[in-house]
C-alpha positions as CSV (number, residue, x, y, z in Angstrom):
1,X,-29.6,88.3,21.1
2,X,-30.1,88.5,17.3
3,X,-33.4,87.4,15.8
4,X,-34.3,86.6,12.2
5,X,-37.8,87.1,10.9
6,X,-37.0,84.9,7.9
7,X,-35.9,82.0,10.1
8,X,-38.8,82.4,12.4
9,X,-41.3,82.3,9.5
10,X,-40.0,79.1,8.1
11,X,-42.7,77.5,10.3
12,X,-45.2,80.3,10.2
13,X,-48.3,78.1,10.2
14,X,-47.2,76.1,13.2
15,X,-46.0,79.1,15.1
16,X,-49.2,81.0,14.4
17,X,-51.5,78.2,15.5
18,X,-51.1,78.9,19.3
19,X,-51.9,82.6,18.6
20,X,-55.1,81.5,16.9
21,X,-56.0,79.2,19.8
22,X,-55.3,82.0,22.3
23,X,-57.3,84.6,20.4
24,X,-60.2,82.2,20.2
25,X,-60.6,82.4,24.0
26,X,-60.4,86.2,24.2
27,X,-63.9,87.2,25.4
28,X,-64.1,90.6,23.6
29,X,-66.3,91.5,20.6
30,X,-65.5,95.1,19.8
31,X,-62.4,96.4,21.6
32,X,-61.2,99.9,20.6
33,X,-57.5,99.4,21.3
34,X,-55.4,96.3,20.9
35,X,-51.6,95.9,21.2
36,X,-49.7,92.9,20.2
37,X,-46.7,92.6,22.6
38,X,-43.7,90.9,21.1
39,X,-45.4,91.1,17.7
40,X,-42.4,89.6,15.9
41,X,-42.9,89.6,12.1
42,X,-46.6,90.5,12.4
43,X,-48.1,87.1,12.0
44,X,-50.0,87.3,15.3
45,X,-50.8,91.0,14.7
46,X,-52.5,90.0,11.4
47,X,-54.9,87.7,13.3
48,X,-55.8,90.6,15.6
49,X,-56.5,92.9,12.6
50,X,-58.7,90.2,11.0
51,X,-60.6,89.5,14.2
52,X,-61.1,93.1,15.4
53,X,-61.6,95.1,12.1
54,X,-62.9,98.2,13.9
55,X,-60.1,98.4,16.5
56,X,-56.8,100.4,16.5
57,X,-54.3,97.5,16.4
58,X,-50.6,98.2,17.1
59,X,-47.6,96.0,17.6
60,X,-44.6,96.2,19.9
61,X,-41.2,94.5,19.7
62,X,-37.6,95.1,20.7
63,X,-36.0,93.7,17.6
64,X,-35.7,95.9,14.5
65,X,-35.5,93.0,12.1
66,X,-38.8,91.7,13.3
67,X,-40.4,95.2,13.3
68,X,-39.2,95.7,9.7
69,X,-40.9,92.5,8.6
70,X,-44.1,93.4,10.5
71,X,-44.3,96.9,8.9
72,X,-43.9,95.4,5.5
73,X,-46.6,92.9,6.2
74,X,-49.1,95.3,7.8
75,X,-48.3,98.9,6.6
76,X,-51.6,100.1,8.0
77,X,-50.6,99.3,11.5
78,X,-48.4,101.2,14.0
79,X,-45.4,99.2,15.2
80,X,-43.3,100.4,18.1
81,X,-39.8,99.6,19.3
82,X,-39.7,99.1,23.1
83,X,-38.5,96.8,25.9
84,X,-41.6,95.0,27.1
85,X,-40.1,94.6,30.5
86,X,-40.2,98.4,31.0
87,X,-42.9,99.6,28.7
88,X,-46.4,100.9,29.6
89,X,-49.0,102.3,27.2
90,X,-49.7,106.0,27.3
91,X,-53.5,105.3,27.8
92,X,-55.4,102.2,28.9
93,X,-55.8,99.5,26.4
94,X,-58.7,97.0,25.9
95,X,-56.5,94.0,24.9
96,X,-52.9,93.3,25.5
97,X,-52.0,90.2,23.5
98,X,-48.7,88.3,23.8
99,X,-47.8,85.3,21.8
100,X,-44.6,83.5,22.8
101,X,-42.7,86.5,24.3
102,X,-42.9,86.6,28.1
103,X,-40.8,83.5,28.6
104,X,-37.9,85.7,27.6
105,X,-38.8,88.6,29.9
106,X,-37.0,88.6,33.3
107,X,-39.4,88.5,36.3
108,X,-42.4,88.4,33.9
109,X,-44.9,87.8,36.7
110,X,-44.2,91.3,38.0
111,X,-44.4,92.7,34.5
112,X,-47.7,91.1,33.8
113,X,-49.0,92.4,37.1
114,X,-48.0,95.9,36.2
115,X,-49.5,95.6,32.7
116,X,-52.9,94.7,34.2
117,X,-53.0,98.3,35.5
118,X,-52.9,99.5,31.8
119,X,-56.0,97.5,30.8
120,X,-59.5,99.0,30.8
121,X,-62.1,97.5,33.1
122,X,-63.5,94.4,31.3
123,X,-60.4,94.4,29.1
124,X,-58.1,91.4,28.6
125,X,-54.6,90.3,29.1
126,X,-54.0,87.3,26.8
127,X,-50.7,85.5,27.0
128,X,-49.2,82.3,25.5
129,X,-45.7,81.0,26.4
130,X,-43.8,77.9,25.4
131,X,-43.4,75.5,28.4
132,X,-40.9,73.2,26.7
133,X,-37.6,73.3,28.6
134,X,-38.0,69.7,29.7
135,X,-38.4,68.6,26.1
136,X,-35.5,66.8,24.3
137,X,-35.3,69.7,21.8
138,X,-34.1,71.9,24.7
139,X,-32.3,69.4,26.9
140,X,-30.1,68.7,23.8
141,X,-29.0,72.3,23.6
142,X,-27.5,72.2,27.0
143,X,-26.0,68.7,26.4
144,X,-24.2,70.0,23.3
145,X,-23.1,73.2,25.0
146,X,-21.4,71.3,27.8
147,X,-19.7,68.7,25.7
148,X,-16.4,68.5,23.8
149,X,-14.9,71.7,22.5
150,X,-17.9,73.7,23.4
151,X,-17.7,73.1,27.2
152,X,-15.1,75.7,27.8
153,X,-16.9,78.4,25.8
154,X,-20.2,77.8,27.8
155,X,-18.6,77.3,31.2
156,X,-20.2,79.6,33.7
157,X,-22.7,81.0,31.3
158,X,-26.4,81.0,32.0
159,X,-27.8,80.5,28.5
160,X,-30.9,78.5,29.3
161,X,-34.0,80.7,30.1
162,X,-35.6,80.2,33.5
163,X,-38.5,77.7,33.6
164,X,-42.0,79.1,33.9
165,X,-43.4,79.5,37.4
166,X,-46.0,77.1,38.7
167,X,-49.6,77.9,37.4
168,X,-50.5,78.9,41.0
169,X,-48.2,81.9,40.8
170,X,-50.1,83.4,37.9
171,X,-53.4,83.1,39.8
172,X,-51.8,84.7,42.9
173,X,-50.2,87.5,41.0
174,X,-53.1,88.4,38.6
175,X,-56.1,87.3,40.7
176,X,-56.4,90.5,42.8
177,X,-56.8,92.6,39.6
178,X,-58.9,90.1,37.6
179,X,-62.6,89.4,37.4
180,X,-61.7,86.0,35.8
181,X,-58.6,84.0,34.9
182,X,-58.5,81.1,32.5
183,X,-55.2,79.1,32.5
184,X,-54.5,76.0,30.6
185,X,-51.8,73.9,28.9
186,X,-51.9,72.6,25.3
187,X,-49.5,70.1,23.9
188,X,-48.9,70.4,20.1
189,X,-47.6,67.5,18.1
190,X,-45.9,69.1,15.0
191,X,-45.2,66.7,12.2
192,X,-41.9,67.9,10.6
193,X,-40.0,66.5,7.7
194,X,-37.0,65.1,9.6
195,X,-34.7,65.8,12.5
196,X,-33.0,68.6,10.6
197,X,-36.4,70.4,10.5
198,X,-36.4,70.5,14.3
199,X,-33.0,72.1,14.2
200,X,-34.3,74.7,11.7
201,X,-37.3,75.3,14.0
202,X,-35.3,76.1,17.1
203,X,-32.7,78.1,15.2
204,X,-35.4,80.7,15.0
205,X,-36.0,80.8,18.8
206,X,-34.4,78.7,21.6
207,X,-31.1,77.9,19.9
208,X,-30.4,81.6,19.1
209,X,-28.8,82.4,22.5
210,X,-26.4,79.4,22.1
211,X,-25.4,80.3,18.6
212,X,-24.8,84.0,19.5
213,X,-22.2,82.9,22.1
214,X,-20.2,80.8,19.7
215,X,-17.5,82.1,17.4
216,X,-18.6,81.8,13.8
217,X,-16.1,79.1,13.0
218,X,-17.7,76.7,15.6
219,X,-21.4,77.2,14.8
220,X,-21.6,74.5,12.2
221,X,-19.8,72.0,14.4
222,X,-22.2,72.9,17.3
223,X,-25.2,72.4,15.0
224,X,-23.9,69.1,13.8
225,X,-23.5,67.9,17.4
226,X,-27.0,69.1,18.2
227,X,-28.5,67.5,15.1
228,X,-27.0,64.1,16.2
229,X,-28.7,64.4,19.6
230,X,-32.0,65.4,18.0
231,X,-31.8,62.5,15.6
232,X,-31.4,60.1,18.5
233,X,-34.2,61.7,20.6
234,X,-36.8,61.9,17.9
235,X,-37.3,58.5,16.2
236,X,-38.8,58.7,12.7
237,X,-42.4,57.8,11.8
238,X,-42.9,55.2,9.0
239,X,-42.6,57.9,6.3
240,X,-39.4,59.3,7.8
241,X,-41.0,62.4,9.4
242,X,-40.7,63.2,13.1
243,X,-43.1,64.6,15.7
244,X,-42.0,67.6,17.7
245,X,-43.9,67.6,21.0
246,X,-44.4,71.2,22.1
247,X,-46.2,72.1,25.4
248,X,-47.5,75.7,25.8
249,X,-49.1,77.6,28.6
250,X,-52.1,79.9,28.0
251,X,-53.4,82.7,30.2
252,X,-56.5,84.9,29.7
253,X,-57.1,87.4,32.5
254,X,-60.2,89.7,32.4
255,X,-59.6,93.0,34.2
256,X,-61.8,93.6,37.2
């Protein structure tokens, strides 16, 4: 799946806000080692550098486009290319921070369990994931994919990412290795210019797997179909703008 740092950062402030909210709940004052998992273009890594000025802060991502942007943004930091699903740090880390990445990782409960073994006692695993598959923004992707001339292309393909497990599953999986777990949902209401802005937002994330499947000559037609569905699903406010409702799941686990 191809990612675009430029597309992702069109809504940098809105995308970085959950990372700020997650970081605010990390109960560490002076960690020595911090790794930003799925660092993307480095916007969340920058928060970690600002908060923990004395720590060695590094970033990890599997996409070279994102890593290039992150290295340009934070040349003082080390950025690594790796598959989070298989990666383990060479030495224990005080903070593993992950903003909006584990929803893409297969069997991420098992991966999070394994990563707890790589955290120092008293260290923290901090994770934020979108929990928005039931929102119109994502339901419309499937509706477009299975309609008209797109239906044959998407027939038999599992494009939609799996829903997040029930919150109980995270407590069951991480509890035996944790001194404390905080888990909560936040629902953001992002005020965007118009329905087309919602399309631009998801083109940087959830819509990417759908566009990657389509031949280039059909992508604009697909986007037009999707925009029509988004326009119907998100009625305008008085000034013509729209509200993008965006639920997210947060987890902060302190290592026992």
